[in-house]
C-alpha beads as a LAMMPS data file, in Angstrom:
LAMMPS data file: protein, C-alpha beads

79 atoms
78 bonds

1 atom types
1 bond types

-500.0 500.0 xlo xhi
-500.0 500.0 ylo yhi
-500.0 500.0 zlo zhi

Masses

1 110.0

Atoms # bond

1 1 1 427.056 -195.318 404.289
2 1 1 425.007 -196.476 401.266
3 1 1 426.802 -198.190 398.408
4 1 1 427.646 -196.080 395.376
5 1 1 426.391 -198.714 392.927
6 1 1 423.337 -200.975 393.213
7 1 1 424.024 -204.440 394.613
8 1 1 422.751 -207.861 393.561
9 1 1 423.023 -211.062 395.575
10 1 1 423.339 -214.224 393.522
11 1 1 423.225 -217.839 394.617
12 1 1 425.539 -220.024 392.526
13 1 1 425.912 -223.759 392.263
14 1 1 429.265 -224.917 393.647
15 1 1 430.846 -225.667 390.207
16 1 1 429.870 -222.222 388.896
17 1 1 431.224 -220.559 392.021
18 1 1 434.517 -222.458 391.768
19 1 1 434.900 -221.540 388.087
20 1 1 434.234 -217.878 388.871
21 1 1 436.716 -218.009 391.746
22 1 1 439.421 -219.522 389.495
23 1 1 438.866 -216.889 386.812
24 1 1 439.016 -214.059 389.349
25 1 1 442.209 -215.433 390.903
26 1 1 443.815 -215.911 387.491
27 1 1 443.134 -212.267 386.644
28 1 1 443.965 -210.965 390.111
29 1 1 440.528 -209.441 390.626
30 1 1 437.670 -209.855 393.067
31 1 1 434.783 -212.267 392.632
32 1 1 432.330 -209.393 392.316
33 1 1 434.336 -207.611 389.612
34 1 1 434.766 -210.820 387.626
35 1 1 431.041 -211.601 387.956
36 1 1 430.219 -208.047 386.828
37 1 1 432.495 -208.336 383.787
38 1 1 431.073 -211.722 382.789
39 1 1 427.530 -210.418 383.196
40 1 1 428.321 -207.399 381.011
41 1 1 429.741 -209.687 378.324
42 1 1 426.667 -211.922 378.492
43 1 1 424.313 -208.923 378.197
44 1 1 426.228 -207.603 375.176
45 1 1 425.999 -211.013 373.524
46 1 1 422.276 -211.213 374.302
47 1 1 421.756 -207.753 372.820
48 1 1 423.760 -208.663 369.707
49 1 1 421.605 -211.748 369.181
50 1 1 418.393 -209.747 369.609
51 1 1 419.568 -207.081 367.153
52 1 1 420.555 -209.846 364.733
53 1 1 416.990 -211.159 364.778
54 1 1 415.678 -207.664 364.005
55 1 1 418.220 -207.258 361.178
56 1 1 417.259 -210.621 359.664
57 1 1 413.586 -209.656 359.713
58 1 1 414.347 -206.315 358.045
59 1 1 416.489 -208.038 355.443
60 1 1 413.761 -210.598 354.781
61 1 1 411.092 -207.926 354.250
62 1 1 413.308 -205.430 352.386
63 1 1 411.898 -204.363 349.026
64 1 1 414.557 -202.688 346.883
65 1 1 411.904 -201.185 344.578
66 1 1 410.530 -199.136 347.509
67 1 1 413.935 -198.117 348.906
68 1 1 415.292 -194.592 348.652
69 1 1 418.690 -193.885 347.162
70 1 1 421.456 -192.266 349.200
71 1 1 420.874 -188.985 347.393
72 1 1 417.090 -189.089 347.995
73 1 1 417.573 -189.648 351.721
74 1 1 419.953 -186.733 352.137
75 1 1 417.867 -184.460 349.930
76 1 1 414.825 -185.055 352.156
77 1 1 416.864 -184.323 355.337
78 1 1 417.873 -180.864 354.090
79 1 1 414.296 -179.716 353.740

Bonds

1 1 1 2
2 1 2 3
3 1 3 4
4 1 4 5
5 1 5 6
6 1 6 7
7 1 7 8
8 1 8 9
9 1 9 10
10 1 10 11
11 1 11 12
12 1 12 13
13 1 13 14
14 1 14 15
15 1 15 16
16 1 16 17
17 1 17 18
18 1 18 19
19 1 19 20
20 1 20 21
21 1 21 22
22 1 22 23
23 1 23 24
24 1 24 25
25 1 25 26
26 1 26 27
27 1 27 28
28 1 28 29
29 1 29 30
30 1 30 31
31 1 31 32
32 1 32 33
33 1 33 34
34 1 34 35
35 1 35 36
36 1 36 37
37 1 37 38
38 1 38 39
39 1 39 40
40 1 40 41
41 1 41 42
42 1 42 43
43 1 43 44
44 1 44 45
45 1 45 46
46 1 46 47
47 1 47 48
48 1 48 49
49 1 49 50
50 1 50 51
51 1 51 52
52 1 52 53
53 1 53 54
54 1 54 55
55 1 55 56
56 1 56 57
57 1 57 58
58 1 58 59
59 1 59 60
60 1 60 61
61 1 61 62
62 1 62 63
63 1 63 64
64 1 64 65
65 1 65 66
66 1 66 67
67 1 67 68
68 1 68 69
69 1 69 70
70 1 70 71
71 1 71 72
72 1 72 73
73 1 73 74
74 1 74 75
75 1 75 76
76 1 76 77
77 1 77 78
78 1 78 79
């Protein structure tokens, strides 16, 4: 029977594997679930950093004299 979720095989260096194994044992979970959770956390961090770069660029190029007020934005959305 095919797996419900896609699978990924990963080759780890021994120290990384041992650290993952210790974390999984400490939390009473499987290696694959711990690896999945750590990967999710890493992807969220990566996304946060990327969005931070975009925000910094927008902040750097922001021109208050060209910005719309709160009222102007909502007035234009009603039309």
